[in-house]
C-alpha positions in Angstrom: 29.8 194.5 110.7 26.8 192.6 109.6 27.5 189.6 107.3 26.1 190.2 103.8 25.4 187.9 101.0 27.2 189.4 98.0 27.0 188.4 94.3 29.8 189.3 92.0 29.0 189.0 88.3 32.1 188.3 86.2 35.4 186.8 87.3 37.6 189.3 85.4 40.4 191.1 87.2 38.1 193.2 89.3 35.7 190.5 90.3 38.4 188.0 91.1 40.2 190.6 93.2 37.1 191.7 95.1 35.9 188.3 96.1 38.8 187.4 98.5 38.6 190.9 100.1 34.9 190.5 100.8 35.3 187.0 102.1 38.0 188.1 104.5 35.6 190.6 105.9 33.2 187.7 106.7 30.7 188.1 103.9 29.2 185.2 102.0 30.4 185.7 98.4 29.0 184.0 95.3 31.0 184.6 92.1 28.9 184.2 88.9 30.7 183.7 85.6 29.1 182.6 82.3 32.3 181.0 81.0 32.7 177.5 82.3 36.5 177.6 82.6 37.5 181.3 82.7 40.9 182.1 81.3 42.7 185.3 80.4 42.4 186.8 77.0 44.2 189.8 75.5 47.7 191.0 75.7 49.8 192.9 78.2 48.8 195.1 81.0 50.7 197.7 83.1 50.0 197.6 86.9 50.4 200.9 88.6 51.4 201.3 92.3 47.8 201.2 93.4 47.3 197.9 91.7 50.5 196.5 93.3 49.1 197.6 96.7 46.0 195.5 96.1 48.1 192.5 95.1 50.2 193.0 98.3 47.0 193.0 100.4 46.0 189.7 98.7 49.4 188.2 99.3 50.0 187.9 95.6 52.6 190.6 95.0 55.7 188.4 95.2 54.2 185.8 92.7 53.3 188.5 90.2 56.7 190.2 90.5 58.4 187.0 89.6 56.4 186.8 86.4 56.4 190.4 85.4 58.9 193.2 84.6 59.4 196.1 86.8 58.9 199.5 85.1 60.6 202.5 86.6 59.8 205.0 84.0 57.1 205.8 81.4 58.4 207.8 78.5 56.3 208.6 75.4 57.0 210.8 72.4 55.3 211.7 69.2 56.6 210.5 65.8 58.4 213.9 65.6 60.1 213.3 68.9 58.0 215.6 71.1 57.8 214.3 74.7 54.2 213.8 75.7 54.8 211.8 78.8 57.8 211.4 81.1 57.0 209.8 84.4 59.7 208.5 86.8 57.8 206.6 89.4 60.6 207.3 92.0 59.8 211.0 91.7 56.4 210.2 93.3 57.8 207.9 95.9 61.0 205.9 96.2 58.9 202.7 96.6 56.7 203.2 93.5 57.1 201.3 90.3 54.9 199.8 87.6 54.9 196.2 86.5 54.4 195.0 83.0 53.0 191.5 82.4 50.6 189.4 80.4 47.0 189.5 81.4 47.1 185.8 82.1 49.9 186.2 84.6 47.7 188.6 86.5 44.4 186.7 86.0 45.3 183.2 87.1 46.5 184.0 90.7 43.5 186.4 91.2 41.1 183.8 89.9 42.7 181.1 92.2 42.4 183.4 95.2 38.7 184.1 94.3 38.1 180.3 94.1 39.7 179.7 97.5 
């Protein structure tokens, strides 16, 4: 594969996760961020199995798991008790689960990996 010069604009979750992957493929990556010292803002997030796979590929899964909470089921009802969602991750695959965590817990390891 030819080496490319790649610009990533924004060091949010997607930009910070993409930079290490492209670098591993041998590309020259420049990450542009308008904030001098990026930090996470916002509240909690729920990582789905596909997101956990990305973290595994980046070598960050174990760190994230230590700081998050494993979610085995999503169950939502209306105010009248009608079920609108009932997902058991294990019904899809025994190895699947979600992880609930604060955005900062996800952001900092990704940003550190992008900086490396």
